[in-house]
Jmol script that loads the backbone (N, CA, C; Angstrom):
load data "model"
ATOM      1  N   MET A   1      -6.128 -28.962  -3.408  1.00  0.00           N
ATOM      2  CA  MET A   1      -5.997 -27.951  -2.368  1.00  0.00           C
ATOM      3  C   MET A   1      -5.428 -26.674  -2.991  1.00  0.00           C
ATOM      4  N   PRO A   2      -6.135 -25.556  -2.874  1.00  0.00           N
ATOM      5  CA  PRO A   2      -5.634 -24.309  -3.463  1.00  0.00           C
ATOM      6  C   PRO A   2      -4.464 -23.748  -2.651  1.00  0.00           C
ATOM      7  N   TYR A   3      -3.570 -23.122  -3.372  1.00  0.00           N
ATOM      8  CA  TYR A   3      -2.440 -22.469  -2.714  1.00  0.00           C
ATOM      9  C   TYR A   3      -2.804 -21.020  -2.451  1.00  0.00           C
ATOM     10  N   MET A   4      -2.258 -20.481  -1.368  1.00  0.00           N
ATOM     11  CA  MET A   4      -2.579 -19.112  -0.994  1.00  0.00           C
ATOM     12  C   MET A   4      -1.312 -18.439  -0.463  1.00  0.00           C
ATOM     13  N   VAL A   5      -1.144 -17.196  -0.790  1.00  0.00           N
ATOM     14  CA  VAL A   5      -0.023 -16.424  -0.249  1.00  0.00           C
ATOM     15  C   VAL A   5      -0.232 -16.295   1.254  1.00  0.00           C
ATOM     16  N   ALA A   6       0.811 -16.595   2.019  1.00  0.00           N
ATOM     17  CA  ALA A   6       0.708 -16.550   3.480  1.00  0.00           C
ATOM     18  C   ALA A   6       0.828 -15.127   4.013  1.00  0.00           C
ATOM     19  N   ASN A   7       1.678 -14.316   3.388  1.00  0.00           N
ATOM     20  CA  ASN A   7       1.890 -12.942   3.816  1.00  0.00           C
ATOM     21  C   ASN A   7       2.722 -12.248   2.744  1.00  0.00           C
ATOM     22  N   TYR A   8       2.896 -10.950   2.915  1.00  0.00           N
ATOM     23  CA  TYR A   8       3.707 -10.171   1.992  1.00  0.00           C
ATOM     24  C   TYR A   8       4.495  -9.163   2.811  1.00  0.00           C
ATOM     25  N   ASP A   9       5.824  -9.197   2.692  1.00  0.00           N
ATOM     26  CA  ASP A   9       6.687  -8.225   3.359  1.00  0.00           C
ATOM     27  C   ASP A   9       7.339  -7.352   2.301  1.00  0.00           C
ATOM     28  N   GLN A  10       7.327  -6.045   2.525  1.00  0.00           N
ATOM     29  CA  GLN A  10       7.934  -5.092   1.588  1.00  0.00           C
ATOM     30  C   GLN A  10       9.198  -4.523   2.220  1.00  0.00           C
ATOM     31  N   TYR A  11      10.320  -4.699   1.543  1.00  0.00           N
ATOM     32  CA  TYR A  11      11.598  -4.143   1.992  1.00  0.00           C
ATOM     33  C   TYR A  11      11.993  -3.014   1.054  1.00  0.00           C
ATOM     34  N   ILE A  12      12.536  -1.951   1.635  1.00  0.00           N
ATOM     35  CA  ILE A  12      12.929  -0.788   0.842  1.00  0.00           C
ATOM     36  C   ILE A  12      14.208  -0.186   1.423  1.00  0.00           C
ATOM     37  N   TYR A  13      14.692   0.819   0.755  1.00  0.00           N
ATOM     38  CA  TYR A  13      15.755   1.652   1.312  1.00  0.00           C
ATOM     39  C   TYR A  13      15.453   3.092   0.932  1.00  0.00           C
ATOM     40  N   ASN A  14      16.032   4.017   1.675  1.00  0.00           N
ATOM     41  CA  ASN A  14      15.806   5.433   1.432  1.00  0.00           C
ATOM     42  C   ASN A  14      16.909   5.938   0.508  1.00  0.00           C
ATOM     43  N   LEU A  15      16.570   6.189  -0.743  1.00  0.00           N
ATOM     44  CA  LEU A  15      17.540   6.613  -1.739  1.00  0.00           C
ATOM     45  C   LEU A  15      18.131   7.984  -1.395  1.00  0.00           C
ATOM     46  N   THR A  16      17.321   8.875  -0.857  1.00  0.00           N
ATOM     47  CA  THR A  16      17.804  10.195  -0.475  1.00  0.00           C
ATOM     48  C   THR A  16      18.930  10.072   0.551  1.00  0.00           C
ATOM     49  N   LYS A  17      18.703   9.263   1.592  1.00  0.00           N
ATOM     50  CA  LYS A  17      19.734   9.079   2.618  1.00  0.00           C
ATOM     51  C   LYS A  17      20.975   8.406   2.049  1.00  0.00           C
ATOM     52  N   ALA A  18      20.783   7.415   1.190  1.00  0.00           N
ATOM     53  CA  ALA A  18      21.925   6.724   0.586  1.00  0.00           C
ATOM     54  C   ALA A  18      22.764   7.697  -0.239  1.00  0.00           C
ATOM     55  N   ASN A  19      22.102   8.581  -0.980  1.00  0.00           N
ATOM     56  CA  ASN A  19      22.828   9.565  -1.784  1.00  0.00           C
ATOM     57  C   ASN A  19      23.525  10.604  -0.917  1.00  0.00           C
ATOM     58  N   GLU A  20      22.863  11.017   0.174  1.00  0.00           N
ATOM     59  CA  GLU A  20      23.475  11.992   1.078  1.00  0.00           C
ATOM     60  C   GLU A  20      24.732  11.418   1.726  1.00  0.00           C
ATOM     61  N   LYS A  21      24.649  10.183   2.172  1.00  0.00           N
ATOM     62  CA  LYS A  21      25.774   9.532   2.855  1.00  0.00           C
ATOM     63  C   LYS A  21      26.815   8.999   1.875  1.00  0.00           C
ATOM     64  N   LYS A  22      26.415   8.889   0.607  1.00  0.00           N
ATOM     65  CA  LYS A  22      27.284   8.297  -0.425  1.00  0.00           C
ATOM     66  C   LYS A  22      27.743   6.900   0.005  1.00  0.00           C
ATOM     67  N   THR A  23      26.777   6.146   0.498  1.00  0.00           N
ATOM     68  CA  THR A  23      27.039   4.776   0.930  1.00  0.00           C
ATOM     69  C   THR A  23      26.022   3.851   0.275  1.00  0.00           C
ATOM     70  N   ALA A  24      26.247   2.583   0.469  1.00  0.00           N
ATOM     71  CA  ALA A  24      25.277   1.597  -0.025  1.00  0.00           C
ATOM     72  C   ALA A  24      23.958   1.790   0.725  1.00  0.00           C
ATOM     73  N   PRO A  25      22.866   1.542   0.069  1.00  0.00           N
ATOM     74  CA  PRO A  25      21.559   1.691   0.734  1.00  0.00           C
ATOM     75  C   PRO A  25      21.419   0.742   1.923  1.00  0.00           C
ATOM     76  N   GLU A  26      20.710   1.212   2.933  1.00  0.00           N
ATOM     77  CA  GLU A  26      20.403   0.389   4.101  1.00  0.00           C
ATOM     78  C   GLU A  26      18.961  -0.096   3.968  1.00  0.00           C
ATOM     79  N   TRP A  27      18.815  -1.370   3.660  1.00  0.00           N
ATOM     80  CA  TRP A  27      17.493  -1.950   3.464  1.00  0.00           C
ATOM     81  C   TRP A  27      16.794  -2.140   4.797  1.00  0.00           C
ATOM     82  N   TYR A  28      15.483  -1.932   4.811  1.00  0.00           N
ATOM     83  CA  TYR A  28      14.679  -2.200   6.005  1.00  0.00           C
ATOM     84  C   TYR A  28      13.272  -2.605   5.583  1.00  0.00           C
ATOM     85  N   LYS A  29      12.599  -3.290   6.483  1.00  0.00           N
ATOM     86  CA  LYS A  29      11.238  -3.735   6.187  1.00  0.00           C
ATOM     87  C   LYS A  29      10.275  -2.569   6.399  1.00  0.00           C
ATOM     88  N   LEU A  30       9.569  -2.209   5.339  1.00  0.00           N
ATOM     89  CA  LEU A  30       8.580  -1.139   5.424  1.00  0.00           C
ATOM     90  C   LEU A  30       7.325  -1.643   6.118  1.00  0.00           C
ATOM     91  N   TYR A  31       6.869  -2.825   5.730  1.00  0.00           N
ATOM     92  CA  TYR A  31       5.669  -3.360   6.361  1.00  0.00           C
ATOM     93  C   TYR A  31       5.478  -4.829   6.042  1.00  0.00           C
ATOM     94  N   SER A  32       4.683  -5.449   6.851  1.00  0.00           N
ATOM     95  CA  SER A  32       4.177  -6.795   6.629  1.00  0.00           C
ATOM     96  C   SER A  32       2.687  -6.616   6.380  1.00  0.00           C
ATOM     97  N   PHE A  33       2.169  -7.132   5.283  1.00  0.00           N
ATOM     98  CA  PHE A  33       0.783  -6.884   4.891  1.00  0.00           C
ATOM     99  C   PHE A  33      -0.213  -7.281   5.981  1.00  0.00           C
ATOM    100  N   LYS A  34      -0.085  -8.493   6.502  1.00  0.00           N
ATOM    101  CA  LYS A  34      -1.032  -8.952   7.519  1.00  0.00           C
ATOM    102  C   LYS A  34      -0.977  -8.085   8.765  1.00  0.00           C
ATOM    103  N   GLU A  35       0.216  -7.736   9.209  1.00  0.00           N
ATOM    104  CA  GLU A  35       0.349  -6.905  10.406  1.00  0.00           C
ATOM    105  C   GLU A  35      -0.171  -5.493  10.168  1.00  0.00           C
ATOM    106  N   ALA A  36       0.209  -4.912   9.036  1.00  0.00           N
ATOM    107  CA  ALA A  36      -0.170  -3.529   8.738  1.00  0.00           C
ATOM    108  C   ALA A  36      -1.681  -3.339   8.682  1.00  0.00           C
ATOM    109  N   TYR A  37      -2.379  -4.353   8.174  1.00  0.00           N
ATOM    110  CA  TYR A  37      -3.820  -4.221   8.002  1.00  0.00           C
ATOM    111  C   TYR A  37      -4.628  -5.081   8.965  1.00  0.00           C
ATOM    112  N   GLY A  38      -3.948  -5.690   9.939  1.00  0.00           N
ATOM    113  CA  GLY A  38      -4.638  -6.464  10.971  1.00  0.00           C
ATOM    114  C   GLY A  38      -5.387  -7.665  10.440  1.00  0.00           C
ATOM    115  N   LEU A  39      -4.794  -8.379   9.491  1.00  0.00           N
ATOM    116  CA  LEU A  39      -5.456  -9.531   8.881  1.00  0.00           C
ATOM    117  C   LEU A  39      -4.940 -10.839   9.478  1.00  0.00           C
ATOM    118  N   THR A  40      -5.829 -11.801   9.594  1.00  0.00           N
ATOM    119  CA  THR A  40      -5.424 -13.123  10.081  1.00  0.00           C
ATOM    120  C   THR A  40      -4.926 -14.003   8.932  1.00  0.00           C
ATOM    121  N   ASP A  41      -5.402 -13.709   7.719  1.00  0.00           N
ATOM    122  CA  ASP A  41      -4.951 -14.427   6.531  1.00  0.00           C
ATOM    123  C   ASP A  41      -5.199 -13.546   5.316  1.00  0.00           C
ATOM    124  N   LEU A  42      -4.765 -14.013   4.161  1.00  0.00           N
ATOM    125  CA  LEU A  42      -4.919 -13.228   2.937  1.00  0.00           C
ATOM    126  C   LEU A  42      -5.972 -13.830   2.008  1.00  0.00           C
ATOM    127  N   GLY A  43      -7.005 -14.389   2.600  1.00  0.00           N
ATOM    128  CA  GLY A  43      -8.113 -14.943   1.832  1.00  0.00           C
ATOM    129  C   GLY A  43      -9.018 -13.840   1.292  1.00  0.00           C
ATOM    130  N   LEU A  44      -9.860 -14.203   0.335  1.00  0.00           N
ATOM    131  CA  LEU A  44     -10.751 -13.225  -0.299  1.00  0.00           C
ATOM    132  C   LEU A  44     -11.660 -12.520   0.696  1.00  0.00           C
ATOM    133  N   GLN A  45     -12.157 -13.249   1.684  1.00  0.00           N
ATOM    134  CA  GLN A  45     -13.046 -12.639   2.682  1.00  0.00           C
ATOM    135  C   GLN A  45     -12.328 -11.521   3.437  1.00  0.00           C
ATOM    136  N   ARG A  46     -11.074 -11.765   3.792  1.00  0.00           N
ATOM    137  CA  ARG A  46     -10.297 -10.753   4.533  1.00  0.00           C
ATOM    138  C   ARG A  46     -10.059  -9.520   3.668  1.00  0.00           C
ATOM    139  N   PHE A  47      -9.807  -9.740   2.366  1.00  0.00           N
ATOM    140  CA  PHE A  47      -9.619  -8.594   1.479  1.00  0.00           C
ATOM    141  C   PHE A  47     -10.910  -7.791   1.343  1.00  0.00           C
ATOM    142  N   GLY A  48     -12.028  -8.466   1.286  1.00  0.00           N
ATOM    143  CA  GLY A  48     -13.312  -7.772   1.247  1.00  0.00           C
ATOM    144  C   GLY A  48     -13.522  -6.939   2.497  1.00  0.00           C
ATOM    145  N   ASP A  49     -13.194  -7.519   3.653  1.00  0.00           N
ATOM    146  CA  ASP A  49     -13.298  -6.787   4.917  1.00  0.00           C
ATOM    147  C   ASP A  49     -12.370  -5.577   4.919  1.00  0.00           C
ATOM    148  N   LEU A  50     -11.155  -5.781   4.400  1.00  0.00           N
ATOM    149  CA  LEU A  50     -10.177  -4.691   4.354  1.00  0.00           C
ATOM    150  C   LEU A  50     -10.658  -3.552   3.463  1.00  0.00           C
ATOM    151  N   LEU A  51     -11.220  -3.881   2.317  1.00  0.00           N
ATOM    152  CA  LEU A  51     -11.729  -2.833   1.422  1.00  0.00           C
ATOM    153  C   LEU A  51     -12.850  -2.042   2.086  1.00  0.00           C
ATOM    154  N   LYS A  52     -13.701  -2.720   2.833  1.00  0.00           N
ATOM    155  CA  LYS A  52     -14.771  -2.024   3.563  1.00  0.00           C
ATOM    156  C   LYS A  52     -14.164  -1.061   4.579  1.00  0.00           C
ATOM    157  N   LYS A  53     -13.160  -1.537   5.317  1.00  0.00           N
ATOM    158  CA  LYS A  53     -12.482  -0.665   6.300  1.00  0.00           C
ATOM    159  C   LYS A  53     -11.835   0.529   5.607  1.00  0.00           C
ATOM    160  N   MET A  54     -11.215   0.272   4.460  1.00  0.00           N
ATOM    161  CA  MET A  54     -10.568   1.361   3.725  1.00  0.00           C
ATOM    162  C   MET A  54     -11.576   2.391   3.243  1.00  0.00           C
ATOM    163  N   SER A  55     -12.752   1.934   2.863  1.00  0.00           N
ATOM    164  CA  SER A  55     -13.770   2.885   2.387  1.00  0.00           C
ATOM    165  C   SER A  55     -14.287   3.757   3.525  1.00  0.00           C
ATOM    166  N   ASP A  56     -14.104   3.311   4.760  1.00  0.00           N
ATOM    167  CA  ASP A  56     -14.557   4.067   5.928  1.00  0.00           C
ATOM    168  C   ASP A  56     -13.436   4.838   6.619  1.00  0.00           C
ATOM    169  N   SER A  57     -12.189   4.656   6.193  1.00  0.00           N
ATOM    170  CA  SER A  57     -11.068   5.234   6.925  1.00  0.00           C
ATOM    171  C   SER A  57     -10.039   5.881   6.001  1.00  0.00           C
ATOM    172  N   GLN A  58      -9.975   7.209   6.042  1.00  0.00           N
ATOM    173  CA  GLN A  58      -8.955   7.909   5.265  1.00  0.00           C
ATOM    174  C   GLN A  58      -7.559   7.572   5.782  1.00  0.00           C
ATOM    175  N   ASP A  59      -7.427   7.347   7.083  1.00  0.00           N
ATOM    176  CA  ASP A  59      -6.121   6.993   7.651  1.00  0.00           C
ATOM    177  C   ASP A  59      -5.605   5.692   7.056  1.00  0.00           C
ATOM    178  N   LEU A  60      -6.477   4.724   6.907  1.00  0.00           N
ATOM    179  CA  LEU A  60      -6.087   3.438   6.334  1.00  0.00           C
ATOM    180  C   LEU A  60      -5.715   3.589   4.853  1.00  0.00           C
ATOM    181  N   LEU A  61      -6.457   4.420   4.138  1.00  0.00           N
ATOM    182  CA  LEU A  61      -6.119   4.684   2.735  1.00  0.00           C
ATOM    183  C   LEU A  61      -4.797   5.440   2.623  1.00  0.00           C
ATOM    184  N   TRP A  62      -4.571   6.372   3.559  1.00  0.00           N
ATOM    185  CA  TRP A  62      -3.297   7.106   3.554  1.00  0.00           C
ATOM    186  C   TRP A  62      -2.149   6.136   3.787  1.00  0.00           C
ATOM    187  N   GLN A  63      -2.324   5.186   4.693  1.00  0.00           N
ATOM    188  CA  GLN A  63      -1.308   4.168   4.948  1.00  0.00           C
ATOM    189  C   GLN A  63      -1.050   3.363   3.676  1.00  0.00           C
ATOM    190  N   TYR A  64      -2.113   2.998   2.980  1.00  0.00           N
ATOM    191  CA  TYR A  64      -1.974   2.269   1.714  1.00  0.00           C
ATOM    192  C   TYR A  64      -1.160   3.100   0.722  1.00  0.00           C
ATOM    193  N   PHE A  65      -1.479   4.388   0.630  1.00  0.00           N
ATOM    194  CA  PHE A  65      -0.739   5.283  -0.262  1.00  0.00           C
ATOM    195  C   PHE A  65       0.744   5.306   0.106  1.00  0.00           C
ATOM    196  N   ARG A  66       1.022   5.439   1.400  1.00  0.00           N
ATOM    197  CA  ARG A  66       2.404   5.470   1.877  1.00  0.00           C
ATOM    198  C   ARG A  66       3.157   4.209   1.476  1.00  0.00           C
ATOM    199  N   PHE A  67       2.507   3.067   1.635  1.00  0.00           N
ATOM    200  CA  PHE A  67       3.131   1.809   1.247  1.00  0.00           C
ATOM    201  C   PHE A  67       3.261   1.714  -0.277  1.00  0.00           C
ATOM    202  N   LEU A  68       2.254   2.177  -0.996  1.00  0.00           N
ATOM    203  CA  LEU A  68       2.258   2.134  -2.458  1.00  0.00           C
ATOM    204  C   LEU A  68       3.445   2.905  -3.029  1.00  0.00           C
ATOM    205  N   VAL A  69       3.729   4.074  -2.454  1.00  0.00           N
ATOM    206  CA  VAL A  69       4.839   4.903  -2.948  1.00  0.00           C
ATOM    207  C   VAL A  69       6.146   4.569  -2.229  1.00  0.00           C
ATOM    208  N   ARG A  70       6.103   3.531  -1.406  1.00  0.00           N
ATOM    209  CA  ARG A  70       7.287   3.005  -0.715  1.00  0.00           C
ATOM    210  C   ARG A  70       8.007   4.070   0.093  1.00  0.00           C
ATOM    211  N   ASP A  71       7.231   4.894   0.800  1.00  0.00           N
ATOM    212  CA  ASP A  71       7.776   5.944   1.665  1.00  0.00           C
ATOM    213  C   ASP A  71       8.663   6.932   0.905  1.00  0.00           C
ATOM    214  N   SER A  72       8.393   7.110  -0.371  1.00  0.00           N
ATOM    215  CA  SER A  72       9.180   8.027  -1.200  1.00  0.00           C
ATOM    216  C   SER A  72       9.079   9.447  -0.661  1.00  0.00           C
ATOM    217  N   ASP A  73      10.222  10.057  -0.386  1.00  0.00           N
ATOM    218  CA  ASP A  73      10.236  11.439   0.117  1.00  0.00           C
ATOM    219  C   ASP A  73       9.461  12.364  -0.813  1.00  0.00           C
ATOM    220  N   VAL A  74       9.694  12.218  -2.104  1.00  0.00           N
ATOM    221  CA  VAL A  74       9.060  13.078  -3.099  1.00  0.00           C
ATOM    222  C   VAL A  74       7.547  12.869  -3.115  1.00  0.00           C
ATOM    223  N   LYS A  75       7.110  11.611  -3.192  1.00  0.00           N
ATOM    224  CA  LYS A  75       5.673  11.326  -3.269  1.00  0.00           C
ATOM    225  C   LYS A  75       4.944  11.703  -1.976  1.00  0.00           C
ATOM    226  N   LEU A  76       5.568  11.467  -0.837  1.00  0.00           N
ATOM    227  CA  LEU A  76       4.923  11.834   0.427  1.00  0.00           C
ATOM    228  C   LEU A  76       4.796  13.346   0.551  1.00  0.00           C
ATOM    229  N   LYS A  77       5.787  14.064   0.045  1.00  0.00           N
ATOM    230  CA  LYS A  77       5.719  15.525   0.070  1.00  0.00           C
ATOM    231  C   LYS A  77       4.592  16.029  -0.830  1.00  0.00           C
ATOM    232  N   GLU A  78       4.428  15.381  -1.997  1.00  0.00           N
ATOM    233  CA  GLU A  78       3.331  15.736  -2.905  1.00  0.00           C
ATOM    234  C   GLU A  78       1.994  15.442  -2.247  1.00  0.00           C
ATOM    235  N   GLY A  79       1.945  14.347  -1.494  1.00  0.00           N
ATOM    236  CA  GLY A  79       0.733  13.981  -0.766  1.00  0.00           C
ATOM    237  C   GLY A  79      -0.328  13.338  -1.642  1.00  0.00           C
ATOM    238  N   CYS A  80      -1.441  13.094  -0.994  1.00  0.00           N
ATOM    239  CA  CYS A  80      -2.578  12.477  -1.668  1.00  0.00           C
ATOM    240  C   CYS A  80      -3.828  13.017  -0.967  1.00  0.00           C
ATOM    241  N   ASN A  81      -4.541  13.918  -1.641  1.00  0.00           N
ATOM    242  CA  ASN A  81      -5.719  14.535  -1.038  1.00  0.00           C
ATOM    243  C   ASN A  81      -6.910  13.564  -1.049  1.00  0.00           C
ATOM    244  N   LYS A  82      -8.051  14.041  -0.596  1.00  0.00           N
ATOM    245  CA  LYS A  82      -9.234  13.183  -0.490  1.00  0.00           C
ATOM    246  C   LYS A  82      -9.610  12.562  -1.839  1.00  0.00           C
ATOM    247  N   LYS A  83      -9.568  13.357  -2.898  1.00  0.00           N
ATOM    248  CA  LYS A  83      -9.901  12.836  -4.233  1.00  0.00           C
ATOM    249  C   LYS A  83      -8.905  11.760  -4.662  1.00  0.00           C
ATOM    250  N   CYS A  84      -7.645  11.985  -4.388  1.00  0.00           N
ATOM    251  CA  CYS A  84      -6.594  11.014  -4.707  1.00  0.00           C
ATOM    252  C   CYS A  84      -6.835   9.709  -3.947  1.00  0.00           C
ATOM    253  N   LEU A  85      -7.176   9.808  -2.671  1.00  0.00           N
ATOM    254  CA  LEU A  85      -7.440   8.612  -1.864  1.00  0.00           C
ATOM    255  C   LEU A  85      -8.660   7.853  -2.390  1.00  0.00           C
ATOM    256  N   GLU A  86      -9.707   8.592  -2.781  1.00  0.00           N
ATOM    257  CA  GLU A  86     -10.895   7.951  -3.345  1.00  0.00           C
ATOM    258  C   GLU A  86     -10.552   7.229  -4.645  1.00  0.00           C
ATOM    259  N   GLN A  87      -9.684   7.834  -5.440  1.00  0.00           N
ATOM    260  CA  GLN A  87      -9.274   7.210  -6.699  1.00  0.00           C
ATOM    261  C   GLN A  87      -8.459   5.945  -6.418  1.00  0.00           C
ATOM    262  N   LEU A  88      -7.619   5.983  -5.394  1.00  0.00           N
ATOM    263  CA  LEU A  88      -6.870   4.789  -5.005  1.00  0.00           C
ATOM    264  C   LEU A  88      -7.814   3.647  -4.663  1.00  0.00           C
ATOM    265  N   LEU A  89      -8.832   3.946  -3.891  1.00  0.00           N
ATOM    266  CA  LEU A  89      -9.808   2.923  -3.514  1.00  0.00           C
ATOM    267  C   LEU A  89     -10.482   2.353  -4.759  1.00  0.00           C
ATOM    268  N   CYS A  90     -10.800   3.206  -5.695  1.00  0.00           N
ATOM    269  CA  CYS A  90     -11.416   2.750  -6.945  1.00  0.00           C
ATOM    270  C   CYS A  90     -10.464   1.829  -7.703  1.00  0.00           C
ATOM    271  N   TYR A  91      -9.197   2.217  -7.805  1.00  0.00           N
ATOM    272  CA  TYR A  91      -8.211   1.381  -8.500  1.00  0.00           C
ATOM    273  C   TYR A  91      -8.071   0.023  -7.822  1.00  0.00           C
ATOM    274  N   ILE A  92      -8.081   0.014  -6.496  1.00  0.00           N
ATOM    275  CA  ILE A  92      -7.932  -1.236  -5.747  1.00  0.00           C
ATOM    276  C   ILE A  92      -9.085  -2.184  -6.053  1.00  0.00           C
ATOM    277  N   THR A  93     -10.269  -1.631  -6.201  1.00  0.00           N
ATOM    278  CA  THR A  93     -11.453  -2.466  -6.389  1.00  0.00           C
ATOM    279  C   THR A  93     -11.734  -2.798  -7.853  1.00  0.00           C
ATOM    280  N   ALA A  94     -11.001  -2.185  -8.786  1.00  0.00           N
ATOM    281  CA  ALA A  94     -11.198  -2.474 -10.214  1.00  0.00           C
ATOM    282  C   ALA A  94     -10.731  -3.892 -10.504  1.00  0.00           C
ATOM    283  N   VAL A  95     -11.630  -4.702 -11.028  1.00  0.00           N
ATOM    284  CA  VAL A  95     -11.320  -6.107 -11.286  1.00  0.00           C
ATOM    285  C   VAL A  95     -10.496  -6.263 -12.564  1.00  0.00           C
ATOM    286  N   GLU A  96     -10.823  -5.484 -13.567  1.00  0.00           N
ATOM    287  CA  GLU A  96     -10.105  -5.549 -14.832  1.00  0.00           C
ATOM    288  C   GLU A  96      -9.492  -4.196 -15.131  1.00  0.00           C
ATOM    289  N   THR A  97      -8.455  -4.190 -15.944  1.00  0.00           N
ATOM    290  CA  THR A  97      -7.753  -2.961 -16.266  1.00  0.00           C
ATOM    291  C   THR A  97      -8.705  -1.893 -16.787  1.00  0.00           C
ATOM    292  N   ASN A  98      -9.614  -2.261 -17.651  1.00  0.00           N
ATOM    293  CA  ASN A  98     -10.554  -1.286 -18.215  1.00  0.00           C
ATOM    294  C   ASN A  98     -11.470  -0.693 -17.161  1.00  0.00           C
ATOM    295  N   ASP A  99     -11.717  -1.433 -16.071  1.00  0.00           N
ATOM    296  CA  ASP A  99     -12.567  -0.907 -15.000  1.00  0.00           C
ATOM    297  C   ASP A  99     -11.958   0.319 -14.355  1.00  0.00           C
ATOM    298  N   SER A 100     -10.628   0.364 -14.259  1.00  0.00           N
ATOM    299  CA  SER A 100      -9.969   1.505 -13.616  1.00  0.00           C
ATOM    300  C   SER A 100     -10.138   2.792 -14.406  1.00  0.00           C
ATOM    301  N   VAL A 101     -10.484   2.685 -15.689  1.00  0.00           N
ATOM    302  CA  VAL A 101     -10.727   3.872 -16.511  1.00  0.00           C
ATOM    303  C   VAL A 101     -11.920   4.638 -15.956  1.00  0.00           C
ATOM    304  N   ASN A 102     -12.865   3.951 -15.337  1.00  0.00           N
ATOM    305  CA  ASN A 102     -14.059   4.580 -14.794  1.00  0.00           C
ATOM    306  C   ASN A 102     -13.817   5.300 -13.471  1.00  0.00           C
ATOM    307  N   CYS A 103     -12.628   5.172 -12.920  1.00  0.00           N
ATOM    308  CA  CYS A 103     -12.353   5.770 -11.604  1.00  0.00           C
ATOM    309  C   CYS A 103     -12.323   7.278 -11.652  1.00  0.00           C
TER     310      CYS A 103
END
end "model"
wireframe off; spacefill off
backbone 0.3
color backbone group
């Protein structure tokens, strides 16, 4: 019986706020993978469906970018334009490291 990841939760803290307050960081859950992308499971078929949705939705790719940079104030301010989002999609679909060179 193959094992499969059931879900993925990402926890972060805002370093800018922690530095401003001069206190310990306040950790919070940024997202749950299944909830964020509306998946019933993390099987290969669902990932294929998700990639198709991402190729059709800049909003979904922007969300991926936001999660990728972990809501970083600096990275969100820099943003990710259409070309950047297309490159993200290419990186996501690259099977091997050398494939991403073609992005």
